[in-house]
N, C-alpha and C positions, 0 to 999 in steps of 0.2 A: 474586267479585263480591258475597260478604257484605260484604266490607271496604269496598268502594265506597259500597255502600249505606247501611252501618251507621256508618260513621264520621263523618258529619256531624251523627248523632246521639247523638254522645257528650256535647256540652254540655247536651243534655237529660234524658240519662239516663247518668251515669259509668261504672256496670257494662259497657255497650257496649264500654269501652275494652278489654276481655279480648279483642277481635276483633285488636288490634294485636299480640298475642304471636304469636310464631310456634310457639311449643310448643302453643298452643292450638288456633291452625289447623292445626297438623301432626296432633295428636291426634284431631281430629275428621274431617280429611282419610282418615286411616287407619280410623276408624269408618264412614265414609261407605262407603269401598270394600269394607270387609268386609260391610257390610249389603246393598249393591247384589249383590255374589257370592253371598252366601246366597239373594238372593231370585231372583235370574236363573240363577243354577247348574243348579237342576233343569229348568227351561225351555229353556236352551240346549242341555243334554245331551240333553234329549227330541228336540229340534229337529234335533240333529245326527245321533240315532240314525234318526229318522224320513226324514231325506235320505240315509241310507246314507253320512254321511261317515266313516268307518272307518279306522283305522291299518292300515297295510301293514306286515308284519313281516320283517326279513331272514331267509332260510331258513337262513343259516350262523351265525344266533347262536344264544344258549342255548336249550335246547328248552323252558324253562319259559314262554319267551315266545312260544310259538307260539299258545297260549290267549288272548293278548291280541290277536291278529288281529281286526279289526272293531270293536274298542275306539273310541269318540268320538273323533276328534282335533279340533285348530282350537280348544281349549278356550281358548286364550291371547285370543279376542276378547273374554270377558267381562272378563278381565284389563284389557285395552285400553280397554274402554268404562267400567268401572268408575273408573277413574283418570283419564279425561279429565272425566268427569260431575263427579267430587270436584275435581279442580283449577279447573274452571270456578266451582264454587261457593266454594272456599277460597282461591284464589292471589290473589296482588296481580297486578291484570291490566296493570299499568304496568310489570313486571319483565321486560326483552327475554331475560334469561337464561333464565327459565321457559320463554318461548315458543320459544326455541332448542331447549331440551330436547325440549319436547313436538312440535315439529317434528320433531326426529330420530328422537323413538320412535314417532310416526304414520307417518311414510316408512318407516323399517325393518320395520316391522309390515306395510305394503302390500307389500313384498318376500316377507316371510315369508307371508302370506296366499296370493300367486300360486302361491308352492312348494308351501304345502299343497295347494291347488286343484288343482295339475296331478297331485299324487300321488294324490289322492283319485279324480280321473278316469279315472287311467291304472290304478289298481288295483295298483301298485306303489310302491316305495320311491324312485322316480326322478321328481324334480320339475323345478324349473328346471335349466338346464344350468348348470355351475359357472361357466363365464365369463359367464353373464348374472346368476345371483346376484351375483357378485362385482362386475359392473359395476355394478350398483344400489347396493351397499354403498359401493364408493367414491365413485360420484357423492353419496351423502348425506354421507359423511366429508368429502369436498371442501369442500362446501357449508358444513359446520358448521365446520371448520377454518379456512376462509378468513373467514369472518364472525367468529370470534373474533381471528383474525390481525389483520383490520382494525379491529376494535372492542373487542378485550380490554385495552388500555392498554399503556404500555410495556415492562411485564413480562411480557408475554403469552408471550414466546418463551424464558423462562429455565427452566431443567430441574432441579427438586429432585430430590435423592436421599435416601430415607430415612437416619437417621443423621447426617446433615450438616445444620449451620443454615443455610448460606447456599446460594444458586444454585450449581451445580456448574458450568453452561455455560450461555452464551446459543446456543441452536441458530439464532437468527436465522431466515431464510425456511424452513430445513429442517425447523422446527418442524412446517410444516404436512403435508409428507409424513409424516413422524413421528407428528403426531397420526392422519392418515388410516389409516396403519397399525394403530395403537392400537385405533381404533373398529373397524375390519374384523376384527382378530384378537380381540378380546374378544367381538364379536358370533358369531363362527364357534366361539370356545372354549365358550360358553354354550350354544351349540346342541348342540355334540358331548356336552355333561354331560346332555343331557335324554333319559336313557334307561331310567331305572328309575322307578317309581312313587313319587312324593313327591320323590326327589331333587333335581332342580333348584328347586321351590319352595322348600324348606328351604334350600338355599344362599343363593339370592336373598335370602330374609327376614334372614340373618345379613349380607349384603354390605349390603343396602340400609340396615339399621338402624346399621352403622357408615358408610355414607355420610351418613345423616341427621346423625350426630354432629360427621363433619368438615366438612359445609356448615354447619352450624349455629355452629360454632366460627371457622370461616373467615370467615363473615359478621359475626364480631363482632370490632370494632377492639381490645376491651380483653382479650378470651380470645386472638386470634391474636397479640397483642403479647406477652402474658405467655409462650404457649409458642415464639414465635421462629419462627412459619409466617407466609406471606404472607396479608395482610389483603384479600378480595376484596369489594368492594362489591356489595351486594346478592345476595350469595351464599346467605344465610340463607333466601331465598325458596325456595330448591331443598330444603331441609328438609321442607317441604310436600309437596313432589314425591315426596320420597324415602319419607317416613311412609304416602303414599299407596300408594305400590308396596307397602310392606311389608303394609299391610291388605288388599291385594288377592292378595297371594300366599298369606297366611293364607286367605282366603276360598277360594281356588283350592285349596290343600292340602287343604280338608276333603273334596273331591271327588276329588284325586288321591291321597291317600293309600292304600296297599295294603288290598286289590287295587282298583286305579285306575277310577273310573267313567269318567274322560275324560283325554286327554293335553293337554299345553299345545300341542304342534306348533311349527312355525317361526314363525308370527305372533306368538307369545308370546317364544320364545327368542332370536331374532335383535334383537327390539327391545329387551329387556331388556338383553340382553348391550351392544349397540351402546349403550345410554344411560348404563351404568355409565361406559364410557369416555370419554362427552361430559362428565359431570358432574365425571370426574377431570381433565378437561382444564381444564374452567371455573374448579376451584378450585385448578388447580396441584398435584395430587396424582398425576402422571401414572405415575410410578414406584411410587407408594404402590398403586396401583390392581392391580398383578401380584401386590402382597403381600395385599391384601383381598381379590382373587379368585383366591387360589393353588391351591384345587382346580380351576379352570377352567383354569389355566395348568398342572397336571400332565395334564388330559385332554387337551387339545389337544398338549401335548408327547408325550405316548404316541403319537397317531395320526401325528404328524410322524416321530417315532422309527421306528414301526412300518413307515411306507410306506418311507422312505429305506434302512432296513437291509434291508427285502426286496428294493427294487430294487438294491442293491450287493451283497447276499450270498446273497439267493435264501433267506432265513432269517426267521422271525419271533422279535422280542423278546419280546411278550408273547402269550399264548394268544388273544386278541381285543383290538383297541382300539375305542373308547376305554378307558381303564382301568378303569371301572368294571365292563365285561364281563369283563375280565381276571381279576377276583377271583370273578366268578360261577362262572366256568369251573373257579376253582380251589378250588370247594367250597363258597364262602361263600353262606348264604342271600340271597335280595335284599334282604330288611328289614335284615338284617346289614350289608351293604355300605352302604346308604342311611345308616343312623342312624351308622356309623363315618366317613361321608364327610361327614355334618353335624357330628361331632366335631372332624374336622379343618379343617372350614371355620371354626367357632367359634375355634380355636387361630389359624388365619391373622388372624380379625379382632383378636383380643387382640395379636397381635403387631403388627399395622398402627398400633392405637391406642398401644401402647406407644411407637413410635417418636416420638412427639409428645414426649415428654420427654428421649428418649435421643438428643440431638443437641447 
């Protein structure tokens, strides 16, 4: 919005030209979300507490988690709100790719909100039925992938693999179901990773910082040509969104750090996880998305392995799934698990960025 109002004034006051720079708008989008979270955080937490919007804790989980029962949840609402306000101020409103990402972001947050709301009113961890949640996620994913398929250009169905310079295969229309599975899978993988104080917020900061770099260079014809990656017109505007999310997650982490004053809830985790995949589809980094979010991949893989192995062999591979609970039950302190997973997330981010030149 600032861009549209201020750009015509550049000819009268040239310093306004700074609003044309993605790095400037991205930095201030992050600062805006951070300040909004700092201002709204205490009020939202107090409101959630007064409404008795408390977290229900699984009785079969680590005993140390029982004291967290009743901690306000659905804190992801002030992440969503701060990002939307920031984007309306700092985005280029003429970019359809940003509107697509925002649409997916809000739609998935509505599904997460419904799931959280049912958990709260029922006073247990059972929210939306699995089929209902998946149906909503697949509907959003189908809308996003079909829009990209019909509007994304002739290279939209090409699949690029890290360490390979050129596209490996053209998926054709199969790219649509592939993209849908990626969005739904990533959304749920991030949701599974939300189980310890500060864990998910810290990991998302690393992921969206990496995505900010990837969107920026993908939207620059000079940088993308030098690195031998697909040039995606207008993808740079997504840098503003990514940095806005970084600022929001930092602001949320202030209240979510151990001992947490508020939990993110599905309203935050489902939307943020799904939008990671949406951005990767837009900038043709579908496979690299799995590397960037390597910790999320490990978390959902541990759940799948645990379920399949128990059904087939009636035995458990892990003491508890997702993976972070396994290490807790193995004797690691909660803060140690969180920090070590952050380190692992940072390593995955470095590996992902390193592949841009190793091809």
